[in-house]
LOLO-167838 format. One record per atom (N, C-alpha, C): z negated, y negated, x; atom name; residue in three letters; chain; residue number from 0. Coordinates in steps of 0.1 Angstrom, whole numbers. Each point is the difference from the previous one (the first is absolute). Layout:
% LOLO-167838
      zz      yy      xx   vexmi   roro   rovex   vexvo
       Z       Y       X      CA    ala       A     NUM
...
% end
This chain:
% LOLO-167838
      zz      yy      xx   vexmi   roro   rovex   vexvo
     174    -217     -13       N    met       A       0
      -9      12       6      CA    met       A       0
       2       3      15       C    met       A       0
     -10       1       6       N    asp       A       1
       1       1      14      CA    asp       A       1
      -1      18       1       C    asp       A       1
      13       2       5       N    glu       A       2
       3      15       1      CA    glu       A       2
      -9       8      12       C    glu       A       2
      -2      -8      10       N    asn       A       3
     -10       5       9      CA    asn       A       3
     -13       3      -4       C    asn       A       3
      -5     -10      -9       N    asn       A       4
     -13       1      -5      CA    asn       A       4
      -1      13     -10       C    asn       A       4
      11       2      -8       N    ala       A       5
      -1      10      -9      CA    ala       A       5
       1      13       8       C    ala       A       5
       7       0      10       N    ile       A       6
      -1      14       9      CA    ile       A       6
     -12       2       6       C    ile       A       6
      -6     -10       4       N    ser       A       7
     -15       0       6      CA    ser       A       7
      -9       7     -10       C    ser       A       7
       1      -7     -14       N    val       A       8
      -8       5     -10      CA    val       A       8
       2      15      -3       C    val       A       8
      12       4      -1       N    ile       A       9
       3      13      -3      CA    ile       A       9
      -5      10      11       C    ile       A       9
       3      -4      13       N    glu       A      10
      -4      10      11      CA    glu       A      10
     -15       0      -1       C    glu       A      10
      -8     -11      -4       N    asn       A      11
     -15       2       0      CA    asn       A      11
      -5      10     -12       C    asn       A      11
       7      -2     -10       N    leu       A      12
      -2      10     -11      CA    leu       A      12
       3      13       4       C    leu       A      12
      11       2       7       N    ile       A      13
       4      14       3      CA    ile       A      13
     -11       7       9       C    ile       A      13
      -5      -9      10       N    glu       A      14
     -10       4       9      CA    glu       A      14
     -13       4      -8       C    glu       A      14
      -5      -9     -10       N    thr       A      15
     -10       3     -11      CA    thr       A      15
       1      14      -6       C    thr       A      15
      12       2      -5       N    cys       A      16
       3      11      -7      CA    cys       A      16
      -1      13       8       C    cys       A      16
       5      -1      13       N    lys       A      17
      -1      11       9      CA    lys       A      17
     -14       3       3       C    lys       A      17
      -9     -10       2       N    asp       A      18
     -13       0       3      CA    asp       A      18
      -7       7     -11       C    asp       A      18
       4      -4     -13       N    gly       A      19
      -6       7     -13      CA    gly       A      19
       3      14       0       C    gly       A      19
      14       3       4       N    gln       A      20
       3      14      -1      CA    gln       A      20
      -8       9       9       C    gln       A      20
       0      -4      11       N    lys       A      21
      -7       8      12      CA    lys       A      21
     -15      -1      -4       C    lys       A      21
      -6     -10      -5       N    gly       A      22
     -15       0      -3      CA    gly       A      22
      -2       9     -11       C    gly       A      22
       8      -1     -11       N    tyr       A      23
      -3      11     -10      CA    tyr       A      23
       1      13       4       C    tyr       A      23
      11       4       9       N    gln       A      24
       2      12       4      CA    gln       A      24
     -12       4       8       C    gln       A      24
      -5      -7       8       N    asp       A      25
     -13       4       8      CA    asp       A      25
     -11       2      -9       C    asp       A      25
      -2      -9     -11       N    ala       A      26
     -11       1      -7      CA    ala       A      26
       2      14      -9       C    ala       A      26
      12       4      -4       N    ala       A      27
       2      13      -7      CA    ala       A      27
      -4      12       8       C    ala       A      27
       3      -3      14       N    ala       A      28
      -2      11      10      CA    ala       A      28
     -17       2       2       C    ala       A      28
      -7     -11      -1       N    his       A      29
     -14       2       1      CA    his       A      29
      -9       3     -11       C    his       A      29
       5      -3     -13       N    thr       A      30
      -9       2     -12      CA    thr       A      30
       0      14      -3       C    thr       A      30
     -11       6      -8       N    lys       A      31
       0      12      -3      CA    lys       A      31
       4       3     -15       C    lys       A      31
      -3     -13      -8       N    arg       A      32
       3       1     -14      CA    arg       A      32
      14      -1      -3       C    arg       A      32
       3       9      -9       N    ser       A      33
      15       2      -3      CA    ser       A      33
       7     -12      -7       C    ser       A      33
     -10      -5     -10       N    asp       A      34
       6     -11      -6      CA    asp       A      34
       4     -13       9       C    asp       A      34
     -10      -3       8       N    leu       A      35
       2      -9      11      CA    leu       A      35
      13       3       8       C    leu       A      35
       0      12       4       N    lys       A      36
      10       6       9      CA    lys       A      36
      15      -5      -6       C    lys       A      36
       0       4     -14       N    ser       A      37
      12      -2      -7      CA    ser       A      37
       3     -15      -2       C    ser       A      37
     -10      -8      -4       N    phe       A      38
       3     -14       0      CA    phe       A      38
       4      -7      13       C    phe       A      38
      -7       5      10       N    phe       A      39
       6      -6      14      CA    phe       A      39
      14       4       3       C    phe       A      39
       1      13      -2       N    asn       A      40
      16       3       2      CA    asn       A      40
       9      -7      -9       C    asn       A      40
      -3      -1     -11       N    glu       A      41
       9      -9     -10      CA    glu       A      41
       2     -14       5       C    glu       A      41
     -11      -6       5       N    gln       A      42
       1     -13       5      CA    gln       A      42
       8      -1      13       C    gln       A      42
      -2      11       9       N    ser       A      43
       8       0      13      CA    ser       A      43
      15       0      -3       C    ser       A      43
       4       9     -11       N    leu       A      44
      14       0      -3      CA    leu       A      44
       5     -13      -6       C    leu       A      44
      -9      -5      -8       N    glu       A      45
       6     -14      -6      CA    glu       A      45
       1     -12      10       C    glu       A      45
     -11       1      11       N    arg       A      46
       3     -10      10      CA    arg       A      46
      14       4       8       C    arg       A      46
       2      12       2       N    ala       A      47
      12       3       8      CA    ala       A      47
      12      -5      -8       C    ala       A      47
       1       2     -14       N    arg       A      48
      11      -5      -8      CA    arg       A      48
       0     -15      -1       C    arg       A      48
     -11      -7       1       N    phe       A      49
       0     -14       1      CA    phe       A      49
       6      -5      12       C    phe       A      49
      -4       6      12       N    ala       A      50
       6      -4      12      CA    ala       A      50
      15       3       0       C    ala       A      50
       4      11      -5       N    gly       A      51
      15       3      -1      CA    gly       A      51
       7     -12      -8       C    gly       A      51
      -5      -4     -12       N    glu       A      52
       7      -9      -7      CA    glu       A      52
       2     -13       7       C    glu       A      52
     -12      -4       7       N    leu       A      53
       0     -12       7      CA    leu       A      53
      10       2      13       C    leu       A      53
       2      11       6       N    glu       A      54
       9       1      11      CA    glu       A      54
      14      -2      -5       C    glu       A      54
       2       5     -12       N    ala       A      55
      14      -1      -5      CA    ala       A      55
       2     -15      -2       C    ala       A      55
      -9      -8      -4       N    glu       A      56
       1     -15      -2      CA    glu       A      56
       3      -6      14       C    glu       A      56
      -7       5      10       N    leu       A      57
       4      -6      14      CA    leu       A      57
      14       2       3       C    leu       A      57
       6      13      -4       N    val       A      58
      14       3       3      CA    val       A      58
       9     -10      -7       C    val       A      58
      -3      -4     -12       N    arg       A      59
       8      -9      -8      CA    arg       A      59
      -2     -16       6       C    arg       A      59
     -11       0       6       N    leu       A      60
      -1     -14       6      CA    leu       A      60
       5       0      14       C    leu       A      60
       7      11       5       N    gly       A      61
       9       0      12      CA    gly       A      61
     -11       4      12       C    gly       A      61
      -9       6      -2       N    lys       A      62
     -11       6       9      CA    lys       A      62
      -1      14       1       C    lys       A      62
      11       8       2       N    pro       A      63
      -2      16      -2      CA    pro       A      63
      -6       6      11       C    pro       A      63
       1      -4      12       N    asp       A      64
      -6       7      12      CA    asp       A      64
     -14      -2       2       C    asp       A      64
      -7      -9      -9       N    lys       A      65
     -14      -1       4      CA    lys       A      65
     -10      10      -6       C    lys       A      65
      -6       9       9       N    lys       A      66
      -8      11      -4      CA    lys       A      66
     -14      -7       1       C    lys       A      66
      -6       0     -12       N    val       A      67
     -14      -5       0      CA    val       A      67
      -8      11      -2       C    val       A      67
     -12       1       8       N    ser       A      68
      -9      11      -1      CA    ser       A      68
     -14      -6      -6       C    ser       A      68
     -10       7       2       N    gly       A      69
     -12      -4      -4      CA    gly       A      69
      -8      -8      11       C    gly       A      69
     -10      -6      -4       N    ser       A      70
      -6     -10      11      CA    ser       A      70
      -9       7       9       C    ser       A      70
      -3      -5      12       N    ala       A      71
     -10       5      10      CA    ala       A      71
     -12      -1      -6       C    ala       A      71
      -5     -10      -7       N    ser       A      72
     -13      -1      -4      CA    ser       A      72
      -3      10     -13       C    ser       A      72
       9       4      -7       N    ala       A      73
      -2      10     -10      CA    ala       A      73
      -2      13       7       C    ala       A      73
       8       2      10       N    ala       A      74
      -1      13       8      CA    ala       A      74
     -15       1       5       C    ala       A      74
      -4     -11       7       N    met       A      75
     -14       1       5      CA    met       A      75
     -11       1     -12       C    met       A      75
       4      -5     -12       N    his       A      76
      -9       0     -10      CA    his       A      76
      -2      16      -4       C    his       A      76
      12       6      -2       N    arg       A      77
       1      16      -2      CA    arg       A      77
      -6       7       9       C    arg       A      77
       1      -4      13       N    ala       A      78
      -8       8      11      CA    ala       A      78
     -16      -2      -3       C    ala       A      78
      -3     -11      -4       N    trp       A      79
     -15      -3      -1      CA    trp       A      79
      -4       8     -11       C    trp       A      79
       7       1     -12       N    ile       A      80
      -4       8     -12      CA    ile       A      80
      -1      14       3       C    ile       A      80
      11       6       8       N    asp       A      81
      -1      13       6      CA    asp       A      81
     -13       3       6       C    asp       A      81
      -4      -9       8       N    thr       A      82
     -13       2       9      CA    thr       A      82
     -12       1     -10       C    thr       A      82
      -1     -12     -10       N    lys       A      83
     -10       0      -9      CA    lys       A      83
      -1      13      -9       C    lys       A      83
      11       6      -3       N    val       A      84
       0      11      -9      CA    val       A      84
      -4      13       7       C    val       A      84
       4      -1      15       N    ala       A      85
      -4      12       8      CA    ala       A      85
     -14       1       2       C    ala       A      85
      -7     -12      -1       N    leu       A      86
     -12      -1       1      CA    leu       A      86
      -9       1     -10       C    leu       A      86
       5       4     -12       N    gly       A      87
      -6       5     -13      CA    gly       A      87
       2     -11     -12       C    gly       A      87
       8     -11       3       N    gly       A      88
       4      -7     -11      CA    gly       A      88
       8       7     -11       C    gly       A      88
      -4      -3     -13       N    gly       A      89
       8       9      -9      CA    gly       A      89
      10      -9      -9       C    gly       A      89
       1       3     -13       N    asp       A      90
      10      -6      -9      CA    asp       A      90
      -3     -16      -1       C    asp       A      90
     -14      -2       0       N    lys       A      91
      -4     -15      -1      CA    lys       A      91
       7      -7      11       C    lys       A      91
      -2       5      12       N    thr       A      92
       5      -6      12      CA    thr       A      92
      16      -1       0       C    thr       A      92
       6      11      -4       N    ile       A      93
      13      -1      -1      CA    ile       A      93
       5     -11     -11       C    ile       A      93
      -6       0     -11       N    leu       A      94
       4     -10     -11      CA    leu       A      94
      -3     -14       5       C    leu       A      94
     -10      -1       8       N    glu       A      95
      -2     -14       4      CA    glu       A      95
      11      -4      12       C    glu       A      95
       4       9       7       N    ser       A      96
      12      -2       9      CA    ser       A      96
      12      -4      -8       C    ser       A      96
       3       8      -9       N    val       A      97
      12      -1      -7      CA    val       A      97
      -1     -14      -9       C    val       A      97
     -11      -4      -5       N    glu       A      98
      -2     -12      -7      CA    glu       A      98
       3     -11       9       C    glu       A      98
      -6       0      12       N    ala       A      99
       5     -11      11      CA    ala       A      99
      14      -1       2       C    ala       A      99
       7      11       2       N    gly       A     100
      16       1       2      CA    gly       A     100
       5      -7     -14       C    gly       A     100
      -4       3     -12       N    glu       A     101
       5      -5     -12      CA    glu       A     101
      -3     -15      -1       C    glu       A     101
     -12      -7       5       N    asp       A     102
      -2     -13       0      CA    asp       A     102
      11      -8       9       C    asp       A     102
       4       8      10       N    asn       A     103
       9      -7      10      CA    asn       A     103
      15       1      -7       C    asn       A     103
       3      10      -6       N    ala       A     104
      12       1      -6      CA    ala       A     104
       2      -9     -12       C    ala       A     104
     -10      -2      -8       N    lys       A     105
      -2      -8     -11      CA    lys       A     105
       2     -16       4       C    lys       A     105
      -7      -2      10       N    glu       A     106
       3     -14       7      CA    glu       A     106
      14      -2       6       C    glu       A     106
       5       9       5       N    thr       A     107
      14      -1       5      CA    thr       A     107
      10      -2      -9       C    thr       A     107
      -2       7     -11       N    tyr       A     108
       8      -1     -11      CA    tyr       A     108
      -1     -13      -8       C    tyr       A     108
     -13      -5      -1       N    glu       A     109
      -3     -14      -6      CA    glu       A     109
       8     -11       8       C    glu       A     109
       0       2      13       N    lys       A     110
       7     -12       9      CA    lys       A     110
      14       3      -3       C    lys       A     110
       6      11      -1       N    ala       A     111
      13       2      -2      CA    ala       A     111
       6      -6     -14       C    ala       A     111
     -11       1     -11       N    leu       A     112
       4      -6     -11      CA    leu       A     112
       1     -15      -1       C    leu       A     112
      -6      -7       8       N    val       A     113
       1     -14       1      CA    val       A     113
      10      -6      11       C    val       A     113
       8      10       6       N    ser       A     114
      11      -4       8      CA    ser       A     114
      12      -2      -6       C    ser       A     114
      10      -5       8       N    thr       A     115
      15       0      -6      CA    thr       A     115
       8      11       2       C    thr       A     115
       4       8     -10       N    leu       A     116
       6      13       2      CA    leu       A     116
      11      -2      -9       C    leu       A     116
      12       9       3       N    pro       A     117
      12       0      -9      CA    pro       A     117
      -5       7     -13       C    pro       A     117
       5      -4     -12       N    gly       A     118
      -5       5     -13      CA    gly       A     118
      -3      14      -1       C    gly       A     118
      11       8       6       N    asn       A     119
      -2      17      -3      CA    asn       A     119
     -12       5       8       C    asn       A     119
       0      -8      14       N    val       A     120
     -12       6       8      CA    val       A     120
     -14      -4      -7       C    val       A     120
      -1     -13      -6       N    met       A     121
     -12      -3      -7      CA    met       A     121
      -3       8     -11       C    met       A     121
      10       6      -8       N    glu       A     122
      -4      10     -10      CA    glu       A     122
      -5      14       4       C    glu       A     122
       5       3      12       N    ile       A     123
      -5      13       6      CA    ile       A     123
     -14      -3       5       C    ile       A     123
      -4     -13       7       N    val       A     124
     -11      -2       5      CA    val       A     124
     -10      -2     -10       C    val       A     124
       1      -6     -12       N    arg       A     125
      -7       0     -10      CA    arg       A     125
      -3      13      -7       C    arg       A     125
       9       8      -1       N    arg       A     126
      -3      14      -5      CA    arg       A     126
      -9       7       8       C    arg       A     126
       3      -1      13       N    gln       A     127
      -8       7      10      CA    gln       A     127
     -13      -4       1       C    gln       A     127
      -2     -13       1       N    ala       A     128
     -12      -7      -1      CA    ala       A     128
     -10       4     -11       C    ala       A     128
       6       2     -12       N    glu       A     129
      -8       4     -11      CA    glu       A     129
      -4      14       1       C    glu       A     129
       7       9       6       N    ser       A     130
      -3      14       3      CA    ser       A     130
     -11       1      12       C    ser       A     130
       0     -10       8       N    val       A     131
     -10       0      11      CA    val       A     131
     -13      -6      -6       C    val       A     131
       0      -9      -8       N    arg       A     132
     -11      -5      -7      CA    arg       A     132
      -8      13      -8       C    arg       A     132
       8       6      -8       N    arg       A     133
      -4      12      -8      CA    arg       A     133
      -7      10      10       C    arg       A     133
       6       3      11       N    ala       A     134
      -4      10      10      CA    ala       A     134
     -14      -6       6       C    ala       A     134
       0     -12       4       N    his       A     135
     -13      -7       4      CA    his       A     135
     -11       3     -10       C    his       A     135
       3      -5     -13       N    asp       A     136
     -11       1      -9      CA    asp       A     136
      -4      15      -3       C    asp       A     136
      10      10       1       N    thr       A     137
      -5      13      -2      CA    thr       A     137
      -9       4      12       C    thr       A     137
       4      -2      12       N    val       A     138
      -7       3      11      CA    val       A     138
     -14      -7       0       C    val       A     138
      -1     -11      -4       N    arg       A     139
     -13      -8       0      CA    arg       A     139
     -10       8     -11       C    arg       A     139
       7       3     -11       N    ser       A     140
      -9       9     -11      CA    ser       A     140
      -5      13       7       C    ser       A     140
       8       5       6       N    leu       A     141
      -3      14       7      CA    leu       A     141
     -10      -1      11       C    leu       A     141
       1     -10       6       N    arg       A     142
     -11      -5      11      CA    arg       A     142
     -12      -2      -7       C    arg       A     142
       0      -8     -12       N    asp       A     143
     -13      -5      -6      CA    asp       A     143
      -7      14      -6       C    asp       A     143
      10       8      -5       N    ala       A     144
      -7      15      -5      CA    ala       A     144
      -5       7      11       C    ala       A     144
       7      -1      11       N    ala       A     145
      -6       9      11      CA    ala       A     145
     -12      -5       6       C    ala       A     145
      -2     -15      -1       N    lys       A     146
     -13      -6       5      CA    lys       A     146
     -10       3      -9       C    lys       A     146
       2      -1     -14       N    ala       A     147
     -11       4     -10      CA    ala       A     147
      -4      14       2       C    ala       A     147
       8       9       3       N    ala       A     148
      -3      15       1      CA    ala       A     148
      -7       3      13       C    ala       A     148
       1      -8       9       N    ala       A     149
      -7       1      14      CA    ala       A     149
     -15      -2      -1       C    ala       A     149
% end
């Protein structure tokens, strides 16, 4: 196993989790529906937990000082959504944005699942990937329902 590759994969997943945490937080702040607000807040907390789990694995791999934050592209995406919502985009717009973020998260986890990682890390990644897939599917269903209602 290439330890540097494993570290790179884990750092990429941490960045993705932090992007998701912030994205869900932003979505919760903009939605008016209490059920969406609750779901978005739960997902934000889960992504924060995921990032923490992965950060602990970085420490075990000897990379304790690396602070990984979210990506610049995700920050720009959130700013764009803020603008669209300010211009009158509602829950459908928010859900479309969240789904785009979940598409990226799902893809990042799928790539990680085919990489070479230590067994304990792979178990964590598999579990987190399944949760990301479930969240993606839930968001897609919510978006489809919002589209049908529009």
